[in-house]
C-alpha positions in Angstrom: 0.0 0.1 -0.1 1.5 3.5 -0.7 1.9 6.0 1.9 0.9 9.4 1.9 2.4 11.6 4.4 0.9 15.1 5.0 3.2 17.3 6.7 0.9 20.1 8.4 1.5 23.8 10.3 -2.3 24.2 11.8 -1.9 27.0 14.2 -5.9 28.6 13.4 -8.5 27.5 13.1 -8.6 28.3 9.1 -5.2 26.3 8.6 -7.3 23.8 10.8 -10.3 24.0 7.3 -7.6 23.4 4.8 -6.0 20.5 6.3 -9.7 18.9 7.1 -10.7 19.5 3.6 -7.1 17.8 1.9 -7.6 15.1 4.3 -11.1 14.4 3.2 -9.1 14.9 -1.1 -6.8 12.2 -0.2 -9.0 9.6 2.0 -11.9 10.1 -0.7 -13.1 6.2 -0.8 -12.7 5.8 -4.5 -8.8 6.5 -4.0 -7.8 2.5 -3.1 -4.1 1.3 -2.3 -2.7 4.8 -0.8 -2.5 5.1 3.5 -2.5 9.0 4.3 -1.0 10.0 7.5 -0.4 13.5 9.2 2.3 14.7 10.7 2.7 17.9 12.6 5.6 19.8 10.8 7.3 19.6 14.2 6.8 16.3 14.7 7.9 14.4 11.0 10.9 12.4 11.2 12.9 11.6 8.3 11.8 8.1 8.8 8.2 9.4 7.9 9.1 10.6 5.4 11.6 7.9 3.9 8.2 5.9 4.9 5.7 7.7 2.3 5.5 7.7 -1.6 4.3 11.4 -1.7 3.6 14.2 1.0 1.6 17.3 0.8 2.9 20.2 3.3 0.6 23.0 4.7 2.0 25.9 6.3 0.7 29.8 6.9 2.8 32.3 5.4 4.4 34.1 8.3 6.1 36.9 7.1 6.2 36.5 4.1 7.9 33.0 4.4 6.7 29.4 5.5 6.4 28.4 9.1 9.5 28.3 11.3 7.3 24.7 11.6 7.4 23.6 8.0 11.1 25.0 8.2 12.5 23.3 11.1 10.2 20.0 9.3 12.7 21.1 6.3 16.0 21.0 8.3 15.0 18.1 9.6 14.9 16.0 6.1 17.3 17.8 4.3 20.2 16.1 3.9 19.3 13.1 6.1 16.8 11.8 2.7 17.5 14.2 0.3 18.6 11.2 -1.9 16.1 9.0 -1.1 13.8 10.9 -2.1 14.3 11.6 -5.6 11.3 12.4 -7.6 8.4 11.9 -5.0 5.8 13.7 -6.5 4.1 16.4 -3.5 1.6 19.5 -3.1 1.5 22.3 -1.3 -1.6 23.9 0.6 -0.4 28.1 2.4 -2.8 30.4 3.6 -2.1 33.7 4.9 -3.3 37.2 5.0 -1.0 39.6 3.8 0.7 37.3 1.0 1.6 33.9 0.4 4.0 34.0 -2.3 7.5 34.3 -0.4 6.2 31.0 1.6 5.1 29.2 -1.7 8.5 30.8 -3.4 10.8 29.0 -0.8 9.1 25.8 0.3 9.7 25.7 -4.0 12.8 26.5 -3.4 13.2 23.5 -1.4 11.4 20.9 -2.6 13.5 21.7 -5.8 16.4 20.9 -4.2 15.2 17.8 -3.4 15.0 16.6 -6.3 10.4 16.6 -5.5 8.3 16.7 -8.3 4.9 19.1 -8.4 2.6 17.3 -8.7 -0.4 19.6 -8.8 -0.3 23.5 -8.4 -0.1 25.4 -5.2 -3.3 26.0 -3.2 -3.3 29.8 -2.0 -5.7 30.7 0.5 -5.8 34.6 1.8 -8.5 35.4 4.6 -10.9 33.0 5.5 -11.5 30.1 3.4 -13.9 30.4 1.1 -16.4 26.8 -0.1 -13.5 27.6 -3.7 -10.9 27.6 -1.0 -11.8 23.7 0.7 -13.0 22.8 -3.2 -9.0 23.1 -4.0 -7.6 22.0 -1.2 -10.3 18.7 -1.2 -9.0 18.5 -5.1 -5.5 18.7 -3.7 -5.5 15.8 -1.5 -7.3 13.8 -3.9 -4.8 14.6 -6.8 -2.4 13.8 -5.1 -3.9 10.4 -3.4 -4.8 9.1 -6.7 -1.2 9.8 -8.2 0.3 6.7 -5.6 -2.9 4.7 -5.9 -2.4 1.1 -7.1 
């Protein structure tokens, strides 16, 4: 069975709504052969990543950058997992109140440096999540999971 790892920093109700939508999409009953594992960014380990066949990353945009928690995750896994996770499919969702471009760019640069392959456009959400944002997060989870499905 394939493993989809969702690494997230979820410090607010808005980011919780987005995470829940991603998980619902990834866990859609029509997608078979995929185990969805959620890990908070501060708790996710290199072992979690090495066991994954794909990953979805979720972060708030803090002062124009990804959260410190997601950066900490990358700091822990970058050199340990870099060669072993090349071509890992990934997706990203980012929530912000003033701008998410810097966070999207930073995560993309690190993921690219690790040799990961982006399989869906980043979901960029500004302000309170609306129906379209939640649907986009559902679609993100479903898209990454379906790509791993048997």
